[in-house]
C-alpha positions in Angstrom: 13.9 26.6 20.8 13.4 25.4 24.1 16.0 24.5 26.6 15.7 21.2 28.8 14.3 23.1 31.6 11.6 24.9 29.4 13.0 28.1 28.8 12.3 29.9 25.6 15.7 30.7 23.8 15.3 32.8 20.5 18.3 32.5 18.1 17.9 34.3 15.1 20.1 32.5 12.3 19.1 34.8 9.9 20.6 37.9 11.7 23.6 36.1 13.1 24.7 34.6 9.8 23.4 36.8 6.9 20.4 39.2 6.9 21.4 42.1 9.0 18.2 44.5 9.4 18.3 47.2 6.9 21.4 45.9 5.1 20.4 43.4 2.6 22.2 40.2 2.3 25.6 40.7 3.6 27.4 38.2 5.7 28.2 39.0 9.2 32.1 39.7 10.0 32.1 39.4 13.6 32.2 35.8 14.7 30.2 36.3 17.6 27.5 39.4 18.7 27.1 40.4 22.1 24.2 42.7 22.0 23.0 45.3 24.3 20.0 43.2 24.6 22.0 40.2 25.8 23.8 42.2 28.2 20.6 43.6 29.6 19.0 40.4 30.2 22.3 39.3 31.9 21.7 42.3 34.4 23.7 45.1 32.8 27.3 45.8 32.6 27.3 45.9 36.9 24.8 42.9 37.1 26.2 39.6 38.9 25.2 37.5 35.8 27.1 39.7 33.3 30.4 39.2 35.5 29.8 35.6 35.6 29.3 35.5 31.8 32.7 37.3 31.4 34.5 35.0 33.9 33.2 32.2 32.0 34.2 33.2 28.5 37.8 34.4 30.0 38.0 30.7 31.5 37.0 29.0 28.0 39.7 31.2 26.4 42.2 30.0 28.7 41.3 26.6 28.6 41.5 26.7 24.7 
């Protein structure tokens, strides 16, 4: 998948929705996964982009 600015975005729908590695065909119980890799891409738990992500998620929940 490529976003509007030309960045490559990978979404593994099989892993997200059903096929977890090493577990066969099972449906994921968590509604959302924030993996260690995603946190690392955001600069780690002390990174400014991870903090921004957390702040935006909080604002989103407050808006709901």
